[in-house]
C-alpha positions as CSV (number, residue, x, y, z in Angstrom):
1,M,25.4,4.4,-61.8
2,N,22.6,6.3,-60.6
3,R,21.0,4.8,-57.1
4,T,17.6,4.6,-57.6
5,D,15.2,5.7,-54.4
6,A,15.0,2.1,-53.6
7,D,18.1,1.3,-53.2
8,I,18.9,4.3,-50.8
9,A,16.0,3.1,-48.7
10,A,17.3,-0.5,-48.3
11,T,20.6,0.5,-47.6
12,L,19.2,3.4,-44.9
13,S,17.0,0.3,-43.2
14,D,20.0,-1.9,-43.5
15,R,22.1,0.8,-41.3
16,L,19.1,1.3,-39.1
17,D,19.0,-2.4,-38.5
18,R,22.6,-2.7,-37.7
19,L,22.3,0.4,-35.2
20,V,19.5,-1.3,-33.6
21,A,21.4,-4.3,-32.8
22,A,24.6,-2.5,-31.5
23,L,22.6,-0.8,-29.0
24,D,21.1,-4.2,-28.2
25,R,24.5,-5.7,-27.7
26,L,25.4,-2.2,-25.5
27,A,22.3,-1.9,-23.1
28,P,22.6,-4.6,-19.9
29,P,20.3,-7.5,-20.1
30,P,17.0,-6.7,-17.9
31,P,17.4,-8.0,-14.1
32,P,15.6,-11.3,-14.2
33,D,12.6,-12.0,-12.1
34,P,12.8,-12.0,-8.3
35,D,12.5,-15.7,-6.8
36,L,9.0,-15.1,-4.7
37,A,10.3,-18.0,-2.5
38,A,13.6,-16.2,-1.1
39,A,11.3,-12.9,0.3
40,D,8.1,-12.5,2.1
41,C,7.9,-8.5,0.6
42,F,8.4,-7.3,-2.9
43,I,7.8,-3.6,-4.8
44,W,5.5,-3.6,-7.9
45,D,7.6,-0.9,-9.9
46,Q,7.4,0.0,-13.6
47,G,6.3,-3.8,-14.5
48,R,8.7,-5.4,-12.6
49,L,9.1,-7.1,-9.0
50,S,11.6,-6.2,-6.5
51,A,12.0,-7.6,-3.5
52,V,12.4,-5.8,-0.6
53,P,14.9,-7.9,1.8
54,K,14.3,-5.2,5.3
55,V,10.4,-4.1,5.7
56,N,9.8,-0.9,7.5
57,R,7.2,-2.5,10.1
58,I,6.6,-2.3,13.8
59,D,4.8,-4.8,15.5
60,I,1.1,-5.4,15.4
61,G,1.1,-5.0,19.4
62,L,3.0,-1.6,19.4
63,I,-0.4,-0.3,17.1
64,K,-3.0,1.2,19.8
65,G,-6.1,2.7,20.0
66,V,-7.9,0.5,17.1
67,D,-8.1,-2.8,18.3
68,R,-11.5,-3.5,16.8
69,V,-10.6,-2.8,13.1
70,R,-6.9,-4.4,14.0
71,D,-8.9,-7.4,14.9
72,I,-11.0,-7.4,12.0
73,L,-8.0,-7.1,9.3
74,V,-6.0,-9.9,11.4
75,D,-8.8,-12.2,11.2
76,N,-9.9,-11.3,7.2
77,T,-5.8,-11.2,6.8
78,Q,-6.0,-14.7,8.3
79,R,-8.5,-16.4,6.6
80,F,-7.3,-15.8,3.4
81,A,-3.8,-16.9,4.1
82,R,-5.7,-20.4,4.8
83,G,-7.5,-20.4,1.6
84,L,-10.8,-19.5,3.0
85,P,-13.0,-16.8,1.4
86,A,-12.0,-12.8,2.5
87,N,-12.9,-9.6,1.3
88,N,-10.9,-6.8,-0.2
89,V,-10.3,-4.1,2.6
90,L,-10.3,-0.5,1.9
91,L,-8.6,1.2,5.6
92,W,-9.5,5.0,5.3
93,G,-9.8,7.5,7.7
94,A,-7.7,10.1,10.0
95,R,-4.2,10.4,9.2
96,G,-1.3,9.3,11.2
97,M,-3.4,6.3,12.7
98,G,-1.6,3.5,12.0
99,K,-3.6,2.3,8.6
100,S,-0.4,1.4,6.4
101,S,1.8,0.2,9.7
102,L,-1.4,-2.0,10.4
103,V,-1.6,-3.9,7.0
104,K,2.3,-4.3,7.0
105,A,2.0,-5.9,11.3
106,A,-0.8,-7.8,10.2
107,H,1.4,-9.3,7.2
108,A,3.8,-10.4,9.8
109,A,1.8,-11.6,12.4
110,I,0.2,-13.7,10.2
111,N,3.4,-15.1,8.9
112,A,5.1,-15.4,12.5
113,A,1.6,-17.7,13.4
114,G,3.2,-20.5,11.0
115,A,0.8,-19.7,7.4
116,E,2.4,-22.0,5.2
117,P,3.2,-21.0,2.8
118,P,4.1,-17.7,3.7
119,L,1.9,-14.8,2.7
120,K,3.3,-12.6,0.3
121,L,3.0,-9.1,0.4
122,I,3.4,-7.0,-2.7
123,E,3.4,-3.3,-2.7
124,I,1.6,-1.3,-5.9
125,H,2.2,2.7,-5.9
126,R,-0.4,4.8,-7.1
127,E,0.7,6.1,-10.0
128,D,1.1,2.1,-11.4
129,V,-2.2,1.2,-10.7
130,D,-2.8,0.6,-14.7
131,A,-0.1,-1.8,-14.7
132,L,-2.6,-4.1,-12.5
133,P,-3.4,-6.2,-15.2
134,R,0.2,-7.4,-16.1
135,L,1.0,-8.1,-12.1
136,L,-2.2,-10.5,-11.8
137,T,-0.7,-12.3,-14.8
138,R,2.3,-12.6,-13.4
139,I,1.5,-14.0,-10.0
140,K,-1.8,-15.9,-10.7
141,A,-0.3,-19.2,-11.5
142,E,2.7,-18.7,-8.2
143,P,1.9,-21.4,-5.7
144,F,2.1,-18.2,-2.9
145,R,-1.4,-15.9,-1.8
146,F,-0.7,-12.4,-2.4
147,I,-1.8,-9.2,-0.3
148,V,-1.3,-6.7,-3.0
149,F,-1.1,-3.5,-1.0
150,C,-2.1,0.2,-2.5
151,D,-1.2,3.0,0.5
152,D,-2.4,6.5,0.1
153,L,-4.8,5.5,-2.7
154,S,-7.2,8.6,-4.5
155,F,-7.8,10.0,-7.4
156,D,-8.0,13.6,-8.8
157,Q,-10.5,15.2,-11.5
158,D,-9.7,13.4,-15.2
159,D,-7.7,10.4,-13.6
160,T,-9.3,7.6,-15.1
161,S,-6.4,4.9,-14.1
162,Y,-9.3,3.9,-11.3
163,K,-10.8,2.2,-13.9
164,S,-7.9,-0.4,-14.1
165,L,-8.3,-0.6,-10.4
166,K,-12.1,-1.5,-10.8
167,A,-11.7,-4.4,-13.2
168,A,-8.6,-6.0,-11.2
169,L,-11.1,-5.8,-7.9
170,D,-13.7,-7.4,-10.3
171,G,-11.7,-9.9,-12.0
172,G,-13.6,-9.5,-15.4
173,V,-14.6,-12.4,-17.1
174,E,-11.8,-14.4,-15.3
175,G,-12.8,-13.3,-11.7
176,R,-10.4,-12.3,-9.7
177,P,-7.4,-14.7,-8.6
178,D,-8.4,-17.0,-5.6
179,N,-4.6,-15.9,-4.5
180,V,-4.7,-12.6,-4.7
181,I,-6.6,-10.0,-2.5
182,F,-6.2,-6.1,-2.4
183,Y,-5.2,-3.9,0.8
184,A,-5.7,0.1,0.3
185,T,-5.2,2.8,2.8
186,S,-7.0,6.4,1.6
187,N,-7.6,9.1,4.0
188,R,-10.8,9.5,1.9
189,R,-14.0,7.1,2.1
190,H,-15.0,7.5,-1.7
191,L,-11.5,7.8,-3.1
192,L,-12.3,11.3,-4.5
193,P,-12.3,14.6,-2.8
194,R,-15.8,16.0,-2.0
195,D,-15.7,19.0,-3.5
196,L,-15.4,17.0,-7.2
197,I,-18.3,14.8,-6.0
198,E,-20.3,17.6,-5.1
199,N,-19.5,19.0,-8.7
200,E,-19.9,16.5,-10.7
201,R,-23.2,15.9,-8.9
202,S,-24.4,19.7,-9.1
203,T,-23.7,19.9,-12.5
204,A,-25.1,16.9,-14.2
205,I,-28.4,15.8,-15.9
206,N,-28.9,13.1,-14.0
207,P,-26.8,14.0,-10.5
208,S,-26.7,10.1,-9.4
209,E,-25.6,8.9,-12.4
210,A,-22.8,11.2,-12.3
211,V,-20.6,10.0,-9.9
212,E,-21.9,6.7,-9.7
213,E,-18.8,5.2,-11.4
214,K,-16.2,6.8,-9.3
215,V,-17.9,6.3,-6.0
216,S,-18.7,2.6,-6.7
217,L,-15.0,1.8,-6.6
218,S,-15.0,1.8,-3.1
219,D,-17.8,-0.7,-2.8
220,R,-15.3,-3.0,-4.4
221,F,-13.8,-3.5,-1.1
222,G,-15.8,-5.9,1.3
223,L,-14.4,-4.3,4.3
224,W,-14.4,-0.5,5.0
225,L,-12.1,0.0,7.9
226,G,-12.7,3.5,9.6
227,F,-9.3,5.1,11.7
228,H,-10.8,8.0,13.6
229,K,-8.8,10.7,15.6
230,C,-7.8,9.2,18.7
231,S,-8.1,10.4,22.4
232,Q,-5.4,11.5,24.3
233,D,-5.2,8.4,26.5
234,E,-5.1,6.3,24.0
235,Y,-2.4,8.7,22.6
236,L,-0.6,7.7,26.1
237,A,-0.9,4.4,25.8
238,M,0.7,4.5,22.5
239,I,3.7,6.5,24.1
240,D,3.9,3.9,26.7
241,G,3.5,0.9,24.6
242,Y,6.7,2.4,22.8
243,V,8.5,3.4,25.9
244,A,8.4,-0.1,27.4
245,H,9.4,-1.5,23.6
246,Y,12.3,0.0,23.3
247,G,13.2,0.8,27.2
248,L,13.7,4.1,27.2
249,E,14.2,5.3,30.8
250,V,12.5,8.7,31.8
251,E,10.0,9.1,34.9
252,P,6.7,8.8,34.6
253,E,5.3,12.2,35.1
254,E,7.9,13.9,33.0
255,L,7.2,11.6,30.1
256,R,3.5,11.8,30.3
257,R,3.8,16.0,30.6
258,D,6.4,15.7,27.8
259,A,4.2,13.4,25.8
260,L,1.1,16.1,25.9
261,E,3.3,19.1,25.4
262,W,4.6,17.6,22.1
263,A,0.9,17.1,21.0
264,T,0.2,20.3,21.5
265,T,3.0,22.2,19.7
266,R,1.7,19.5,16.7
267,G,-1.7,20.3,17.1
268,A,-3.1,16.8,16.8
269,R,-2.8,13.3,18.8
270,S,-1.8,10.3,16.5
271,G,0.1,7.3,16.3
272,R,2.4,8.9,13.7
273,V,2.8,12.1,16.1
274,A,3.3,9.7,19.0
275,W,6.6,7.8,17.1
276,Q,7.8,11.3,16.1
277,Y,7.9,12.1,20.0
278,I,9.2,9.1,20.6
279,T,11.8,9.6,18.3
280,D,12.7,12.4,19.6
281,L,12.9,11.1,22.9
282,A,15.3,8.7,22.4
283,G,17.2,11.0,20.3
284,R,17.6,13.4,23.4
285,L,18.7,10.4,25.9
286,G,21.3,8.7,23.6
287,Q,19.6,5.4,22.9
288,R,18.5,3.7,19.9
289,L,15.6,2.5,18.5
290,E,16.3,-1.3,18.2
291,G,14.2,-4.6,18.6
């Protein structure tokens, strides 16, 4: 008996359905959502939250040379943790001056001071900004308050994912969830390279409107905290703070001379350079950096 095209199509469809069902049985089930009460820090990666059992951060007292912006950030974070009005924050400026370290340290300091319920920190990678609406939907009904943190945020030409961030910062018709605030760090104040801004301005019929949409992203952050290159005295104060904190045994004059030489060979002075020197010094002394 000849089979009709309809019979063949039905058979193929049935076999495909069975194949899909078999593959579903072989695939591992998706991991359950983490218990948000079990940790203070999480990573939003590919649409899922993952708990971070041990956070890479330093004590806020070791962050030197940025006293004013430190106090502003801590105050803003403290108000948010208490349920009071607070701003989204953009920490911008010189590389290695402790922007991301300050965010993580401020979060820890607020929780150490007894925030109740504990404040949660969720890091989102630059590449996952498009998934922000899903994250907000996931956490807006939770009983906790969340800092959503994006480190080294910037956008290049033809990158449209900034629109998702703008929508999340503004919150659309629903508004930003009351239990969420956004902190971001960037080397650029306007989150775009200067040459791109100037190029769009110079080639547009209306130069002011050509870059307004992209530049206005920064305006969604109510607080702009600038980080600038540190002085020699500030750099040495960072070194002294680390040495005292970790109990490194070295003569003061030798420490000063060695630390300045390290900065000279690097061609820069910053918190990152200071930490790299301390890492090298501790290794040479045979001491561990613990505590």
